[in-house]
N, C-alpha and C positions, 0 to 999 in steps of 0.2 A: 504494499500499500504506500502510495507516495504522499509525502507531506510537503507543505509549502516551505520554501526556504526562508530562513530568518531574514528580516530586512537588514540591509547594510547598517552596521553600527555608526552612530553619529560621532564623527571625529571633531574634536575641539582643538582648534589651533591656538595654543597658548599665547602666541604672539599677536593674535587678532584682537583689536580694540573692541570694547563693548560699544554697541550702537549708542549714539548720543540720545539722551532723553528728550522727547519733544518739548518745545517751549511751553505748550499749554499745560503740561503736567506740573511744571514749576509753579504756575499761578494757582493751580488747584491746591497744591500742597500749602502754599503761603496763605491762601484764603481760608483753608480749613484750620490752619494753625491760629490765625487771628480770631476766627469764630470760636475756637476752643478757649482762647484766652478770655474773650468777652463772656462766654458762658460760665467759666470758672469764677471770674470776678463777680458776676451777678449772683451765683450760688453762694459764694463766700460772704458777700454783702448781706444776703438774706439770712444766712445762718447766724452770722455774728450779731445782726440786729435782733434776731429772735432770742439769742442766747445771752444778750447783754443784760445788765442789771436794770432795776426799775427806773433809774435815772434816764435811760434811753427809751424805755418803752411805756412808762406810765402815762406820759403826756403825749397828746397827738402832735405831730409835726406842725410847725407854724408855716406861714407863707414863705419865710426865709429858707427853711430847710427844703421844702418842696421845690420852690423856685430855683434854688441853687442847684439841686440835683437835676432838674429838667434842663435848665439853660446851660449849665456847665457841661452836660453830656453833649449837647449840640455843639458847643464851642470846642470841646475836646475832639469830637469826631472829625471836624474840619482839619485840626492839627494832625490827626492820624492820617488823613487823606494826603495832605501835603508831605508829611514825613515819608510815607510809603513811596510816593513818587520820587522824592529825592534819593531815597535809599536805593531804588531800582534803576535810576537814570544818571546819578552822579558818578563820576570816575574818581572822585577825591575820597580816600579812605576816611579822613577825619569827618567829612560831611556825612558820609554814609553811616558811620558809627553813631554820630549825634542823632541822625534821623531815626535810626533803629531804636535808640534809647528812648526818644520822645514817643514814638509810636507805641512801643511796648508798655511804657509807664502809663500813658494816657488812656490806652485801651483798657488796661486793667482797672483804672479809676472809673471809667465809664461803667464797667461791670458792677463795681460797688454801688454807684449811684442808681443804676437801673434796678439793682437788687433792693435797695431801700424803697424805691418807688413802688415796687411790687408788694413789699411788706406793708407799706402805708396805703395800698390800694389807690394809688394816684396814677394818672396817665403819664406816659413816658415823655410827652412833650406838652408844653404849656399851651393853653387855649388863649389866643390873643397875643398881645405884644410881649416881647421879651423884657426881662429885667424889671418888671413892675414890682417885684418883691424888694427891690433896693430903693427904699423910700427916704432914707436918711441922707443928709448931705455927707459927702466924703471928699477927701483931698487926695492928691497923688497924680492927677493928670495935669502936668505942667504947673503944679503947685496951686491949682485953682480948686475951690470948694464949689460943689454943684450937686443937685439931686442926682444920685447915681443912675437912676433909670432914664435920665435925659442926656447922659454922656454921649457925645457925638460919635457916630460910626461913619466910615467912608461911604460914599454913595453906593447904595445897593447892598452893603454888608449888614447882616442881621444884628450883630452886636459889636461893640468896640473891640478893635484888634483883629477882627476876622477879615479875611480876604474877600474881595468881590468876585463875582463870576468872571469878570474880565481879567482880573489879576491872576486867577487860577488858570484861565485859558492861556494867558501869556507865559506863565511859568512852564506850561507843558510844551511850549514851542522852543524853549531854550536848551542849550547844551553846554557842556564844559564849564568854564569859569563863570559865564553869565548865569547859568542855572544855579550854581552854588551860591552866588551873591544874592540872586533874587530869592531863593529859598531862605537863606539866612535873614534877609531883611523882612520878609513876610512872617517868618516864624518868630522873630524877635518882637515884632509889633503884636503878633498874636498872643505871645506870652504876656506882654504888658497889659493887654485888655483882660486876659484871663486872671492875671494877678490881682487886678482891681476887684474883680468879682469874688475871688477867693478871700481877699482881705475883708470884704464886707461880710461874707458868710462867717469867717472866723470871729469877727467882732460882734455879730448880731445873732448867730444861731444859739439855740439853747440845748440842743442835743449834743452830748460830748463827742460821739463818733463823727458827726458832721464837722464840728470844730476841728477835730484832730485831722481829718482828711484835708480840710481847707488849709490848715497850717502846713501840712506835708507838701501840698501843692506850692505854697509860697516859697518854701525852702528849696524844693527841687527846681522850680522854674526860675528862682532868683539865681541859682548857680548856673543854670543853662543860659540865662540872659547874659551873665558876665562872660561866659564862654563864647557866645555868639558875637558879642561886641568885639572881643579879641580876634575872633576868626574873620570878621568883616574888616577890621583894621589891617590884619595881615594880608588881606586881599585888596587893599587900597580902596575900600568902600565905606560908606557911612550908613548908620541906621536910618530907617524911614521915620518921618515925623509922626509922633503920637501925642495926642492931647488936643488942646484948644489954643487958638492963636489970639 
């Protein structure tokens, strides 16, 4: 009785290079990793809020806590978008590392804030105008005191410090040194606007976890702002104007 011959064995050439992974798979991996970070942050935020002592859970969150979590999440997510673009398109290792650090940190913080909003049974985004929770005068924008909710934003930007659609579109057209400078300028201004919001939350929130996160933002972004100023100077560029004239 005849039998079929075994198929020829597969011979692997040890010198043959592994086929290059398609570009789309890299974006899938990056997207999945970022989604995982956001989910983990939201879960941790919920668990820690539920497990915290009565000082965090006995009283309902005020407009400051809710507004800060809602608006700062929006503010942060634009920073993540800009940082991811710079990380993937800059050729400068220093810029790419900074962009990675900013995106990682702020995405995790968004997870915390969205976790709190879920626990508080509040919508992820505010209904109506941004920053209405900032009702007390504050200083820091060019040394002027003003109602925080009326602080100026550049044309078309939702909140102070944020980039406009036109600015984001321009950044995506740049390459090389021009991209690095534009990213650093936009992100520095973005941090300045976010720091004003974090300062207000730290000074006016009553929930300790919210005050702690706001303080952590101020410290981290303060160090990053100093770094970006030095990086701009090293590239022969100046920061964008931020504040009122």
